[in-house]
C-alpha positions as CSV (number, residue, x, y, z in Angstrom):
1,M,0.3,0.0,-0.1
2,L,1.3,3.6,-0.9
3,L,0.6,6.2,0.8
4,K,1.2,9.6,2.3
5,S,1.8,10.9,6.0
6,D,3.3,13.7,7.4
7,S,3.9,12.0,10.8
8,G,6.4,10.1,9.5
9,P,7.2,5.8,9.7
10,A,5.0,6.0,12.6
11,G,2.1,8.0,11.4
12,A,1.8,5.7,8.3
13,E,1.8,2.9,9.8
14,K,-1.0,3.8,11.8
15,K,-2.8,5.3,8.4
16,A,-1.9,2.3,6.7
17,A,-3.6,0.0,9.9
18,R,-6.4,1.3,9.9
19,L,-7.0,1.9,5.5
20,G,-6.2,-1.9,5.9
21,R,-9.5,-2.3,8.3
22,D,-11.3,-0.1,6.3
23,A,-10.6,-2.1,3.4
24,S,-11.8,-5.8,5.0
25,H,-15.2,-6.8,3.2
26,N,-16.8,-9.9,2.0
27,Y,-18.3,-10.8,-0.8
28,T,-19.2,-13.9,-2.6
29,N,-17.4,-15.5,-5.6
30,V,-18.7,-17.1,-8.7
31,D,-19.0,-20.6,-7.1
32,G,-21.6,-19.2,-4.3
33,E,-18.7,-19.2,-1.8
34,T,-18.4,-16.5,0.6
35,V,-14.7,-14.5,0.1
36,T,-13.6,-12.8,3.5
37,W,-10.8,-10.4,3.2
38,T,-9.4,-9.3,6.4
39,F,-6.3,-6.9,7.4
40,R,-4.4,-8.9,10.1
41,E,-0.8,-6.4,10.5
42,V,1.4,-4.0,8.7
43,L,4.7,-5.9,7.9
44,D,7.2,-3.0,7.3
45,V,7.4,0.8,6.1
46,F,9.3,2.2,4.3
47,E,10.1,5.7,4.1
48,L,10.2,7.3,0.2
49,N,11.7,10.8,0.6
50,N,10.1,12.6,-2.0
51,F,10.9,9.6,-4.2
52,E,9.3,10.3,-8.2
53,L,7.2,7.8,-9.0
54,R,6.8,7.0,-12.5
55,E,5.4,4.4,-14.6
56,G,7.0,1.2,-13.6
57,S,8.6,2.8,-10.3
58,E,9.7,-0.2,-7.8
59,V,8.1,0.7,-4.0
60,Y,8.9,-2.1,-2.5
61,S,10.9,-5.6,-2.7
62,R,12.4,-8.3,-0.3
63,Y,14.9,-10.5,-0.9
64,L,13.5,-14.3,-0.1
65,S,15.8,-17.6,0.4
66,A,14.9,-20.5,-1.6
67,E,12.7,-22.3,1.3
68,D,10.3,-18.9,1.4
69,I,10.2,-18.8,-2.2
70,Q,9.0,-22.6,-1.7
71,S,6.8,-21.6,0.9
72,V,5.2,-18.8,-0.5
73,R,4.3,-21.0,-3.8
74,A,3.2,-23.6,-1.3
75,S,0.7,-21.3,0.0
76,L,-0.2,-20.0,-3.2
77,S,-1.1,-23.5,-4.1
78,A,-3.2,-24.5,-1.5
79,S,-5.1,-21.0,-1.8
80,R,-6.2,-22.5,-5.6
81,L,-8.1,-25.7,-4.3
């Protein structure tokens, strides 16, 4: 989530948590099942310091170990079942 905060990283974290909670919702998918989107937590906050955003700008990245990648793939595969 990209947002602007005039109160530094702590303020940005609070704002992100509020926006995440406000975005929680339910809907019925094409199979008639209820899907629930629930905010859990803010994991990271990074300051961009007047970084100029342009198309294709990377605003977040994280290095993953091979084990982490396998874990993410397994989670994604399980969620498609």
